[in-house]
C-alpha positions as CSV (number, residue, x, y, z in Angstrom):
1,M,-15.3,-9.7,5.9
2,K,-17.3,-7.6,3.4
3,I,-20.7,-6.6,5.1
4,L,-23.5,-4.7,3.7
5,V,-25.3,-2.6,6.2
6,T,-28.7,-1.5,5.1
7,G,-29.8,1.8,6.7
8,G,-26.1,2.3,7.4
9,A,-26.2,6.1,7.2
10,G,-28.8,6.2,10.0
11,F,-28.4,6.4,13.8
12,I,-27.8,2.8,14.7
13,G,-26.4,1.8,11.3
14,S,-23.7,4.3,11.3
15,H,-22.6,3.1,14.7
16,I,-22.5,-0.4,13.3
17,V,-20.3,0.9,10.4
18,D,-17.8,2.5,12.8
19,T,-17.6,-0.7,14.9
20,L,-17.1,-2.9,11.9
21,L,-14.3,-0.7,10.6
22,A,-12.7,-0.7,14.1
23,A,-12.7,-4.5,14.1
24,G,-11.1,-4.7,10.6
25,H,-14.1,-5.5,8.5
26,T,-15.2,-3.9,5.2
27,P,-18.6,-2.3,5.4
28,A,-20.7,-0.9,2.5
29,V,-24.0,1.0,3.0
30,L,-27.3,0.9,1.4
31,D,-29.6,3.8,2.5
32,D,-32.4,5.9,1.0
33,L,-31.2,8.8,3.2
34,S,-34.9,9.4,4.4
35,S,-33.7,9.7,8.0
36,G,-30.0,9.0,7.8
37,T,-27.2,11.3,6.3
38,A,-24.0,10.7,4.5
39,D,-22.3,12.9,7.1
40,N,-22.7,10.0,9.6
41,L,-20.4,7.8,7.5
42,P,-16.5,7.8,7.7
43,P,-14.7,8.7,4.5
44,G,-14.2,5.9,2.1
45,V,-17.3,3.8,3.0
46,P,-19.3,3.0,-0.2
47,L,-22.8,4.6,0.0
48,H,-25.5,3.3,-2.3
49,V,-28.6,5.6,-2.2
50,A,-31.4,3.1,-2.8
51,D,-34.8,2.2,-1.4
52,I,-35.2,-1.3,-0.1
53,A,-38.8,-1.3,-1.3
54,D,-37.3,-1.2,-4.9
55,P,-36.1,-4.7,-5.7
56,D,-34.2,-3.7,-8.9
57,A,-32.2,-1.1,-6.9
58,V,-31.5,-3.7,-4.1
59,E,-30.2,-6.1,-6.7
60,R,-27.9,-3.5,-8.2
61,V,-26.3,-2.8,-4.9
62,F,-25.7,-6.5,-4.2
63,A,-24.3,-7.1,-7.6
64,A,-21.9,-4.2,-7.1
65,E,-20.8,-5.2,-3.5
66,R,-21.3,-9.0,-3.3
67,P,-21.3,-8.9,0.5
68,E,-20.4,-12.1,2.6
69,A,-22.9,-10.9,5.3
70,V,-25.8,-8.6,5.6
71,C,-26.7,-6.3,8.6
72,H,-30.3,-5.2,8.0
73,Q,-31.1,-2.0,9.8
74,A,-33.3,-0.2,7.2
75,A,-36.8,0.1,8.4
76,Q,-39.9,2.3,8.9
77,M,-39.3,2.9,12.6
78,S,-42.3,5.0,13.8
79,V,-45.0,3.2,15.8
80,S,-47.4,6.1,15.2
81,R,-46.8,6.2,11.5
82,S,-47.5,2.5,11.3
83,V,-50.8,3.1,13.0
84,R,-51.6,5.9,10.5
85,E,-50.1,4.2,7.4
86,P,-50.0,0.5,7.9
87,A,-49.6,-0.3,4.2
88,F,-46.5,1.9,4.0
89,D,-45.1,0.2,7.1
90,A,-45.7,-3.2,5.5
91,R,-44.1,-2.2,2.2
92,V,-40.8,-1.1,3.8
93,N,-40.6,-3.5,6.8
94,V,-41.9,-6.7,5.1
95,L,-41.5,-6.4,1.3
96,G,-38.3,-4.4,1.7
97,L,-36.9,-7.3,4.0
98,V,-37.9,-9.9,1.5
99,H,-36.1,-8.0,-1.3
100,V,-32.9,-7.8,0.7
101,L,-33.2,-11.5,1.7
102,D,-33.8,-12.6,-1.9
103,A,-30.7,-10.6,-3.0
104,A,-28.6,-12.1,-0.2
105,V,-29.5,-15.6,-1.2
106,R,-28.8,-14.9,-4.9
107,H,-25.4,-13.4,-4.2
108,G,-24.2,-15.9,-1.6
109,A,-24.3,-13.8,1.6
110,G,-24.1,-16.5,4.2
111,R,-25.1,-14.6,7.4
112,F,-27.9,-12.2,7.9
113,V,-28.5,-10.1,11.0
114,F,-31.9,-8.4,11.4
115,A,-32.8,-5.4,13.5
116,S,-36.0,-6.6,15.3
117,S,-37.7,-5.0,18.2
118,G,-38.2,-6.3,21.7
119,G,-39.7,-2.9,22.4
120,V,-42.8,-3.8,20.6
121,L,-43.0,-7.6,20.2
122,Y,-43.9,-8.5,23.8
123,G,-46.7,-6.1,24.3
124,D,-47.2,-4.6,27.8
125,V,-44.9,-6.2,30.3
126,T,-43.8,-5.0,33.7
127,T,-40.9,-7.4,34.2
128,P,-38.1,-8.1,31.7
129,A,-39.4,-10.4,29.0
130,P,-37.3,-13.3,27.9
131,E,-37.3,-14.4,24.2
132,S,-39.6,-17.4,25.1
133,M,-42.4,-15.0,25.9
134,P,-45.1,-15.2,23.2
135,A,-45.1,-12.3,20.8
136,A,-48.0,-9.9,21.4
137,P,-47.5,-6.9,19.2
138,V,-50.3,-4.2,19.3
139,S,-49.2,-1.9,16.5
140,P,-48.6,-2.5,12.8
141,Y,-44.9,-1.8,13.4
142,G,-44.7,-4.5,15.9
143,I,-46.6,-7.0,13.6
144,T,-44.2,-6.3,10.7
145,K,-41.2,-6.9,12.9
146,W,-42.7,-10.3,14.1
147,V,-43.6,-11.2,10.5
148,G,-40.0,-10.1,9.5
149,E,-38.6,-12.7,12.0
150,R,-40.8,-15.4,10.5
151,Y,-39.6,-14.6,7.0
152,L,-36.0,-14.6,8.3
153,E,-36.5,-18.1,9.9
154,F,-38.0,-19.4,6.6
155,Y,-35.0,-18.1,4.6
156,A,-32.5,-19.5,7.0
157,R,-34.2,-22.9,6.9
158,E,-34.8,-23.0,3.1
159,H,-31.5,-21.5,2.0
160,G,-29.0,-22.4,4.8
161,L,-28.5,-18.9,6.1
162,T,-27.0,-18.2,9.5
163,A,-29.6,-15.8,10.9
164,V,-29.8,-13.6,13.9
165,A,-32.6,-11.4,14.9
166,L,-31.6,-8.8,17.5
167,R,-34.6,-7.6,19.4
168,Y,-33.7,-4.0,20.5
169,S,-35.2,-2.2,23.4
170,N,-35.4,1.5,23.1
171,V,-32.1,2.6,21.6
172,Y,-30.7,6.2,22.2
173,G,-27.4,8.0,21.7
174,P,-25.4,10.4,19.5
175,R,-26.7,10.8,15.8
176,Q,-30.2,9.9,16.7
177,N,-32.7,11.6,14.4
178,P,-34.8,14.1,16.3
179,H,-37.2,14.8,13.5
180,G,-39.2,11.5,13.5
181,E,-41.3,10.0,16.3
182,A,-38.9,7.1,17.3
183,G,-36.1,9.0,19.2
184,V,-37.5,10.5,22.5
185,V,-34.0,11.3,23.9
186,A,-33.0,13.1,20.6
187,I,-36.3,15.0,20.5
188,F,-36.0,16.2,24.1
189,C,-32.4,17.3,23.5
190,R,-33.2,19.3,20.5
191,K,-36.3,20.9,22.0
192,L,-34.5,21.9,25.2
193,L,-31.5,23.2,23.5
194,A,-33.8,25.4,21.5
195,G,-35.2,26.8,24.7
196,Q,-38.5,24.9,24.3
197,P,-40.1,22.6,26.8
198,A,-39.9,18.9,26.1
199,R,-43.4,17.5,25.3
200,I,-44.4,14.4,27.2
201,N,-47.3,12.4,25.8
202,G,-50.1,11.7,28.2
203,D,-49.1,11.2,31.9
204,G,-45.5,10.3,31.1
205,R,-45.8,7.0,33.0
206,Y,-44.6,4.9,30.1
207,V,-41.8,2.7,31.2
208,R,-39.1,1.7,28.8
209,D,-35.7,-0.1,28.7
210,Y,-33.2,2.4,27.2
211,V,-30.0,0.9,25.7
212,Y,-27.1,3.0,24.3
213,G,-26.4,3.0,20.5
214,P,-22.8,2.0,20.5
215,D,-23.6,-0.9,22.8
216,V,-26.2,-2.0,20.2
217,A,-23.5,-1.7,17.5
218,R,-21.3,-4.0,19.4
219,A,-24.1,-6.6,19.6
220,N,-24.4,-6.5,15.9
221,L,-20.6,-7.0,15.4
222,L,-20.8,-10.1,17.6
223,A,-23.9,-11.4,15.8
224,L,-22.1,-11.0,12.5
225,T,-18.8,-12.5,13.4
226,A,-19.4,-15.2,16.0
227,E,-18.0,-18.5,14.7
228,S,-18.8,-21.1,17.2
229,L,-20.7,-20.6,20.4
230,Q,-21.0,-23.2,23.1
231,A,-24.4,-22.2,24.6
232,P,-28.0,-23.2,24.4
233,G,-29.6,-21.8,21.3
234,Q,-26.2,-21.0,19.7
235,V,-25.9,-19.3,16.4
236,S,-25.9,-22.0,13.7
237,R,-26.5,-22.3,9.9
238,G,-30.0,-22.9,8.8
239,T,-31.7,-21.6,11.9
240,L,-32.8,-18.3,13.4
241,T,-31.4,-17.1,16.7
242,S,-33.5,-14.3,18.3
243,L,-31.9,-12.3,21.1
244,N,-32.9,-9.4,23.3
245,I,-30.6,-6.4,23.2
246,G,-31.4,-4.2,26.2
247,T,-30.7,-3.6,29.8
248,G,-33.7,-5.0,31.7
249,I,-34.0,-1.7,33.6
250,G,-37.1,0.4,33.3
251,T,-37.3,4.3,33.2
252,D,-40.5,6.2,32.7
253,V,-40.7,9.3,30.4
254,N,-41.0,11.8,33.3
255,D,-37.8,10.6,34.8
256,L,-36.1,10.4,31.5
257,E,-37.0,14.0,30.8
258,R,-35.6,15.1,34.1
259,M,-32.4,13.1,33.4
260,V,-32.0,14.6,29.9
261,R,-32.7,18.1,31.2
262,G,-30.1,17.6,34.0
263,A,-27.5,16.3,31.6
264,L,-28.0,19.2,29.3
265,E,-27.7,21.7,32.1
266,T,-24.6,20.2,33.4
267,D,-23.0,20.3,29.9
268,L,-24.0,24.0,29.4
269,V,-22.6,25.0,32.8
270,A,-19.3,23.2,32.0
271,R,-19.0,25.2,28.8
272,G,-20.0,28.5,30.4
273,R,-23.4,28.7,28.7
274,A,-25.5,28.2,31.8
275,S,-29.2,29.0,31.3
276,P,-32.4,27.5,33.0
277,L,-34.1,25.0,30.7
278,P,-37.8,25.0,30.7
279,P,-39.9,22.3,32.5
280,P,-41.9,19.9,30.4
281,E,-45.4,20.2,29.0
282,H,-47.9,17.4,28.6
283,G,-49.9,16.6,25.5
284,P,-52.3,13.9,24.6
285,A,-51.4,10.2,24.7
286,R,-50.0,8.8,21.5
287,P,-51.9,6.0,19.7
288,G,-50.2,2.6,19.9
289,D,-47.9,3.3,22.8
290,L,-47.4,0.6,25.5
291,R,-47.6,1.4,29.0
292,S,-44.5,-0.7,30.0
293,N,-41.9,-2.7,28.1
294,L,-38.7,-4.4,29.3
295,V,-36.5,-7.0,27.8
296,D,-34.4,-9.6,29.5
297,P,-30.8,-9.6,27.8
298,A,-29.5,-12.8,29.6
299,R,-29.6,-14.9,26.5
300,A,-27.5,-12.5,24.5
301,A,-24.8,-12.8,27.2
302,D,-25.0,-16.6,27.0
303,V,-25.0,-16.8,23.2
304,L,-23.0,-13.8,22.1
305,G,-21.1,-12.8,25.3
306,W,-22.8,-9.3,25.0
307,R,-23.8,-7.2,27.9
308,P,-24.7,-3.5,28.0
309,T,-21.7,-1.5,29.3
310,V,-23.0,2.1,29.4
311,A,-25.4,3.1,32.2
312,L,-28.3,5.4,31.3
313,A,-26.9,8.4,33.3
314,D,-23.5,8.1,31.4
315,G,-25.1,7.5,28.1
316,L,-27.5,10.5,28.5
317,A,-24.5,12.7,29.4
318,R,-22.6,11.7,26.3
319,T,-25.7,12.2,24.1
320,A,-26.4,15.6,25.6
321,T,-22.9,16.7,24.9
322,W,-23.1,15.5,21.3
323,F,-26.4,17.3,20.6
324,A,-25.1,20.5,22.4
325,L,-22.1,20.5,20.0
326,A,-24.0,19.4,16.8
């Protein structure tokens, strides 16, 4: 199947491209390279450098590729930036999505998978939230993700799309961009490998559900290719299916930093480069951050047969090795 991956040169998007190729599909990529890089893509995958906020550019890509399905990963991903620049957040995350949806309808792409965010939709929750929990976003980023799902539901109903919104928890792993604000594991890795302390916002008692990037890519593959699913809320034409993609297991930032530092120290010792890594430092709390957020992935198991396979300690070890070698 020909599949267009928007944001496909980024962290999650490039893992999706790899997973699609391994499954025998034909991906093409639309990316403005604001956070992704062409180096993340395997040779031979078409890359169209374009901004989803530019409808004419989006139209040119669809006219060239004519995909059968769309995997929409392109987004403004920073909660903090959304608080500082809500208009920019809306331009990318709402208008950009509408431009891609319009082009998908015009060019006959029948299935649309959208990267939503369980990490911001449910607000502060201390137990894993199911999809039935009412949305309670507290940041512009969360609001635009919720609005994005409502647009996707409209387009599915109006135009007969098969539409799936995958509500990611906090995704981490190799290739994550450490230069923004959305990838705490990547930021910690780069800081510590440079001999600098990891900076923890506030008291660090912010609980999150961390899920490994390649596991998320596999969820996208299943959402893009599932034909007939015998389960409540099954993927079907003309409707939106929203699914949490996470682990349901919470880890606070203090513990996460200790785990990242330990994984890096283990990797450095294994390669004969042992040196003590500095303890963390604490800075001010970050605007818009939730105290606790967990998602319940049970419905994704029922509908897609998806379950996370990589435990946090194993995923952090693989991620630490990747950053140490990068």
